[in-house]
C-alpha positions as CSV (number, residue, x, y, z in Angstrom):
1,M,-4.0,14.1,-32.6
2,A,-5.7,16.3,-29.8
3,E,-5.9,20.3,-30.9
4,N,-5.1,21.0,-27.5
5,S,-2.1,18.5,-27.4
6,T,0.5,21.8,-26.9
7,K,-1.2,23.8,-25.2
8,L,-0.3,25.7,-21.8
9,F,-4.0,26.6,-19.5
10,L,-4.8,28.4,-16.5
11,Q,-8.2,25.9,-15.6
12,N,-10.0,25.3,-12.3
13,N,-12.7,22.6,-12.4
14,I,-16.1,21.2,-11.7
15,F,-16.6,18.3,-9.7
16,D,-19.2,16.4,-10.9
17,G,-18.9,12.4,-9.5
18,P,-16.1,10.4,-9.3
19,G,-14.2,10.8,-12.4
20,Q,-16.1,14.1,-13.5
21,C,-14.3,16.9,-12.8
22,N,-14.3,19.1,-15.8
23,P,-13.6,22.7,-16.7
24,D,-15.1,25.4,-15.2
25,Q,-13.0,28.4,-15.9
26,R,-10.0,27.8,-18.5
27,I,-7.5,30.1,-20.5
28,G,-4.8,30.3,-22.5
29,L,-1.8,30.3,-21.6
30,G,0.5,29.8,-24.7
31,D,1.5,26.6,-26.6
32,A,4.2,24.6,-24.8
33,A,6.1,24.3,-28.8
34,A,7.1,27.7,-28.7
35,L,8.6,26.8,-25.5
36,R,10.6,24.0,-25.9
37,G,14.1,24.4,-25.6
38,G,14.8,27.2,-23.3
39,W,14.4,28.1,-19.7
40,H,11.7,30.0,-18.9
41,R,10.3,31.8,-15.2
42,F,6.8,31.2,-14.4
43,E,5.0,32.5,-11.1
44,S,1.7,31.9,-10.1
45,H,-0.4,34.0,-8.2
46,I,-3.5,32.9,-6.7
47,K,-5.8,34.3,-3.5
48,W,-8.0,30.8,-3.3
49,S,-11.6,31.7,-2.3
50,A,-14.9,30.3,-2.5
51,G,-16.8,33.5,-3.9
52,S,-16.4,35.9,-5.8
53,D,-13.0,37.3,-4.5
54,G,-11.2,34.8,-5.9
55,L,-8.0,35.2,-8.0
56,A,-5.4,33.4,-9.8
57,E,-2.6,35.2,-12.0
58,V,0.1,33.5,-14.2
59,F,3.2,35.2,-15.1
60,D,5.5,34.0,-17.7
61,D,8.8,35.6,-18.1
62,G,7.6,38.7,-15.9
63,R,4.2,39.0,-18.9
64,K,1.3,38.8,-16.8
65,A,-0.3,35.5,-19.4
66,A,-4.0,34.7,-17.6
67,V,-6.0,36.3,-14.8
68,L,-8.6,33.9,-13.3
69,Q,-11.2,35.8,-11.2
70,G,-14.2,34.8,-8.6
71,R,-14.4,31.3,-7.5
72,N,-11.3,28.9,-7.5
73,I,-12.0,26.6,-5.1
74,S,-14.0,23.7,-6.9
75,R,-17.5,23.2,-6.4
76,A,-18.6,19.6,-3.9
77,A,-15.4,18.2,-4.7
78,P,-14.3,15.6,-2.1
79,K,-11.1,16.2,-1.1
80,P,-9.5,19.7,-0.6
81,N,-8.1,21.7,-3.8
82,Y,-4.5,21.4,-4.7
83,F,-2.5,23.2,-7.6
84,K,-1.1,21.1,-10.3
85,F,1.9,22.5,-12.6
86,G,3.5,20.5,-15.5
87,I,2.6,17.8,-18.2
88,Y,-0.8,16.4,-17.0
89,L,-2.7,14.0,-19.2
90,H,-6.1,13.3,-17.7
91,G,-8.2,10.5,-19.4
92,T,-6.7,10.3,-22.7
93,Q,-7.3,8.2,-25.0
94,G,-4.7,7.1,-27.5
95,T,-1.9,7.4,-25.3
96,E,0.2,5.7,-28.0
97,L,0.1,8.5,-30.1
98,I,1.8,11.2,-27.7
99,T,5.2,11.5,-28.1
100,P,7.5,11.3,-24.8
101,A,8.2,14.6,-23.1
102,R,10.2,16.1,-20.2
103,V,10.1,19.2,-18.1
104,Y,13.0,20.4,-15.9
105,F,12.2,22.6,-12.7
106,A,14.8,24.5,-10.5
107,G,14.3,27.1,-8.4
108,L,11.1,26.4,-7.4
109,A,10.4,29.3,-4.3
110,R,7.0,29.9,-2.8
111,S,6.0,33.5,-1.3
112,E,3.9,35.8,0.5
113,T,4.2,38.5,-2.0
114,R,5.8,38.4,-5.5
115,E,8.4,41.0,-4.6
116,G,9.5,38.3,-2.3
117,L,10.0,35.5,-4.4
118,S,14.2,35.5,-5.5
119,Q,15.8,36.0,-8.6
């Protein structure tokens, strides 16, 4: 089984051609196995930018878990950037070995400020 099988990451990618989206910056957020069986509050603050002023912060239950600074818009991507959160497998080999999993989301909100998110 892959070493990253239960790991959570904040990551942006470099587009190198069709099917060739490779990690540019990747920061570990923790291990999903440690989160099983409970509810957790994740918050993301992102200032999209192709320049050095880009910023992405992720908070886990109020604790700042990761910060990614600098360009966070994929270079040369044929489509606009998008944000994904949850279980994601890309180009995974040996899918028959993967244990099925579920993630439930509740109380999703969007705000211009972190303080603007409802409790």
